[in-house]
N, C-alpha and C positions, 0 to 999 in steps of 0.2 A: 584460386590456388595459392597457398602460402609461399611456395618456392618460385619466386619470380625469376625471370631470365637474367642472366649475368653470372659473374664470378662470386663464389661463396667459399669461405674458409670456416672450418670447424675445429673445435678443441673439446676434449672431454676425456673420458676414461672407459676402459673395458675391463670387466671383472670375469675372470675365468673360474669355473667351478673348482672348489677346493682351495682357492686362494682367499686371503683376507683383505688384500689391497688391490685396487684396480691399477692397470697399466695405462699410461697416457696414450691417447689416440689423437691424431690430427687428420684433417681431410681438406682437400682442395677440389672443388667441384665447379664445372661449367654447365649452366642450365640454358637450354635453347627451347623455346616454344615454337611448335609448328601448328598447322591447321587444327588438328584434333589430337595432337600428341605432344609429349614433353620428352626431350632427350637430355640425359644427364651423363656426363663423363668426368672422370677425375681419378684421384688417388686417395687411398687411405693408408695411414702409417701407424702401426702400433709398436711402441718401444720394445725392442728385442725380437720382433717378428717381421721386420722389414716393411717395404712399401709395396702395396698391391694396387693394380688398376681396377676401376669400377666403371661399368657401363650399364645404364638402365634406360628403358623406353617405356613410357606410360601412355597408353592409348585409351581415349574415351570409348566406351561401348554403349550399346543401345539401352542398357538398364540404369544408366546414371552413375556407374562406377567406372573404374579404370582396369584394363588388363595390363599386367606388368611382365616385362622380360628383363632379367637382371643377370649380368655376368660379373663374377667376382671370384678371385683365387681359383680360377680354372673350373668353377662350377656355374652351371646355368640354372637359374631359378625362375619359375613361373609364378604368377600370383594374381591377386585381385586387391584393389584398394579403393578407398573413398577419400577424395581430396577436395571436395567442394565446400565443406564446412568442418569446423573443428569439433572434436579432435579428428585430424586426418589420420587414417589408419590403413595398414597394409598387412597382408598375410602372404608369405612366399614359401615355396617348397621346390625340391628337385624331383625329377621323374621317379627315381627309385624310392623316394620317401625317406632317405637317410638324413636330409637336411630340412628343417622347418624353422622359419623365422617370422617374428611378428614385430612391427615397429609402428610408432605413433609420432606424429609431428604436431607441434603446437607453437603459437606465437609467444615470443618473449620480449621483454623490454631491454634495450641496451642503451648505453650513453649516447650512441649515434642514431637512435631511432628504434627500429625493431630488428628482431632476430628470430631465429627458429630453433626450437629445442627438438631433439630426437631421442627417444628412449626405445630400446628394443631388447628382444630375447632371441637367441638362436640355439637350437638343439641339433646337434650333429652326432650321430651314432651313440646316443645316450648321454653325451656330455652337454652341459648347458653353460652359456655365457650370456652376459647382459652388458649393455652400454648406455651411456648418456653422452650426447654431444650438443654443444651450443654452436649454431652457425650464424655468421654475420656476413652480410653482402659487402663485397669489397668495392665494387664500382657500379652502383645502381645505374641503370639506363635512365638518362634524363631526356625528356622531351623538349624540343625547341618551341613548342606551341605555347601560346599564352605568355610569352616573355615580354616584359615591358622594361625598356631602358629608362633609368632615372637621370641619365646624363644627356645634355644637349650636344648634338654633333655640330661641328663647324661646317659652314657651307662654302 
């Protein structure tokens, strides 16, 4: 899975239908891996539209895909996704069918190693918006295993 555990920050733009310029969007996410699930919590901020909380739970199912539950801006979205190989892709919808969204995640190169790109579309009550966000991991979890000290310690 591309989205490893830890703190992630994202920057990008969102383009609302009928506009020629995108608005800046920022994201701060915390990713936690559990036995067969991934929990994502955080905030999304679009200039002029405020800061909104985001919560998502991705659970592996018996068919090799993931079942998704997402809460954002007061809406609950259900969905399905494929996250074991690129491109990682998800389709989400609300129960009444008034919101449908599609998003893809892919690896990107950054000066500090790797990042994750996210592109998506959302259709709500006939209006469409699209976004692009580049995520970087802020504090990758580091393992203490296989560490070798090159300095001799005094006895």
